[in-house]
C-alpha positions as CSV (number, residue, x, y, z in Angstrom):
1,M,184.2,238.1,94.2
2,I,186.3,239.4,91.2
3,K,188.1,236.6,90.9
4,I,185.3,234.5,90.6
5,K,183.4,236.6,88.3
6,K,186.5,236.8,86.3
7,F,186.7,233.5,86.2
8,L,183.2,232.9,85.3
9,S,183.6,235.5,82.2
10,R,185.9,232.8,80.6
11,T,184.6,230.5,78.5
12,K,182.7,226.9,78.9
13,E,186.1,225.1,77.6
14,E,188.4,227.4,79.1
15,R,186.4,226.6,82.5
16,K,186.8,222.9,81.7
17,I,190.3,222.8,80.6
18,F,191.0,224.6,84.4
19,L,188.9,222.3,86.1
20,I,190.8,219.8,84.8
21,T,194.2,221.4,85.3
22,L,193.0,221.9,89.2
23,F,192.4,217.9,89.1
24,Y,195.4,217.2,87.6
25,M,197.7,219.3,89.6
26,I,196.0,217.9,93.3
27,Y,196.7,214.5,91.3
28,T,200.1,215.2,90.6
29,Q,201.0,216.7,93.8
30,A,199.7,213.3,96.2
31,L,202.0,211.3,93.2
32,I,204.7,213.0,94.3
33,K,204.3,213.1,98.3
34,L,203.4,209.9,98.2
35,I,204.5,207.5,95.5
36,P,208.8,206.6,94.9
37,F,209.3,208.5,90.9
38,K,209.7,205.3,89.6
39,F,206.8,204.2,90.6
40,I,204.6,207.9,88.5
41,I,206.7,207.0,85.5
42,K,204.2,203.8,85.4
43,I,201.1,205.5,86.5
44,L,200.5,208.6,84.7
45,S,201.8,206.1,81.1
46,L,205.4,208.4,80.9
47,K,207.8,206.5,78.0
48,I,211.5,207.2,78.1
49,C,212.3,208.3,74.6
50,N,216.0,208.3,73.1
51,E,215.2,211.7,71.2
52,V,212.4,214.2,70.6
53,S,210.4,214.2,66.9
54,K,210.4,217.0,64.8
55,N,207.1,216.4,63.3
56,L,204.8,218.8,64.7
57,S,201.4,217.8,66.4
58,P,198.1,220.0,66.3
59,E,198.9,222.8,69.1
60,N,195.1,221.6,70.8
61,N,194.5,224.9,73.7
62,I,197.9,225.5,74.0
63,K,197.2,229.0,75.1
64,E,194.4,227.9,77.3
65,I,196.5,224.9,79.1
66,K,198.9,227.6,79.9
67,W,197.2,229.6,80.9
68,A,195.5,227.1,83.4
69,I,198.1,225.9,84.6
70,N,199.6,229.0,85.8
71,V,196.9,229.9,87.8
72,C,195.8,226.5,89.7
73,S,199.5,227.0,90.3
74,K,199.2,230.1,92.3
75,I,195.9,229.1,94.1
76,V,196.9,225.6,95.2
77,F,197.7,225.7,99.0
78,W,201.0,224.0,98.6
79,K,204.0,226.0,96.9
80,S,203.7,223.5,93.0
81,K,207.4,223.7,91.7
82,C,208.5,222.6,88.2
83,L,208.0,218.9,89.3
84,N,203.7,219.2,89.4
85,Q,203.8,222.1,87.2
86,A,205.5,219.4,84.6
87,L,204.0,216.5,85.6
88,T,200.5,218.1,84.9
89,A,200.7,219.6,81.9
90,Y,201.6,216.7,80.6
91,K,198.4,214.6,81.5
92,V,196.5,218.8,80.4
93,L,198.2,218.5,76.9
94,K,197.9,214.0,76.6
95,T,194.2,215.3,77.4
96,Y,193.5,216.8,74.8
97,N,196.0,214.7,71.8
98,N,198.7,216.9,71.7
99,N,202.5,215.5,71.6
100,P,204.4,216.8,75.2
101,Y,207.9,215.8,76.0
102,L,208.5,216.3,79.8
103,Y,212.5,217.3,80.3
104,L,214.2,216.3,83.3
105,G,217.3,218.4,83.8
106,L,220.0,219.1,86.6
107,I,222.6,221.7,86.0
108,K,225.5,221.8,89.6
109,E,226.3,225.6,90.7
110,N,228.7,225.8,94.0
111,N,229.2,222.0,94.3
112,K,224.8,221.3,94.3
113,L,223.1,219.9,92.3
114,E,219.7,221.7,90.6
115,A,217.1,219.0,89.0
116,H,214.5,221.2,87.1
117,A,211.5,219.9,84.9
118,W,209.8,221.3,81.8
119,T,207.2,220.5,79.0
120,I,207.5,221.4,76.0
121,V,205.1,220.4,72.5
122,N,206.4,222.0,69.1
123,D,209.0,223.8,70.5
124,V,206.4,225.6,72.5
125,Y,207.6,226.1,76.7
126,I,204.1,225.0,78.0
127,T,205.9,225.3,82.1
128,G,209.7,226.3,82.7
129,K,211.7,228.4,80.7
130,D,214.6,228.4,78.6
131,N,216.1,225.8,80.3
132,R,219.0,225.0,78.1
133,I,221.7,225.4,80.4
134,Y,220.2,222.2,82.3
135,D,221.7,218.8,81.0
136,I,218.6,217.0,79.8
137,I,219.5,213.7,81.9
138,C,215.5,212.1,81.0
139,I,213.3,212.7,78.7
140,F,209.3,211.7,78.0
141,K,206.7,211.5,76.0
């Protein structure tokens, strides 16, 4: 009950961002589970780019989007991993006319490859943390 009151005390715009984020989190998780990644790229209109432009884009609702992704990843009934969160962030940021970059990276530790995905807008990490230890294998715009 307290969480519902807390949610209802948010602004109308924050609640709207939360619901959009929840929709995209469910949608991207379904895509991840059902469809090969090469088709997910096409479905979500991701475009591979070679370098990140340094032109600053407007930061529309960044704080609220970060909050919504954090909350949604905790309340969904599956363990929301980095790829799900990064794809969700990318789509929500695009919805609010931001220019996000989605990164895919790899690191080799103890003869095991570990993959990670994160989203950045204007050098601000939306999902993931400071991921400089990962070798970037692909950037999507």
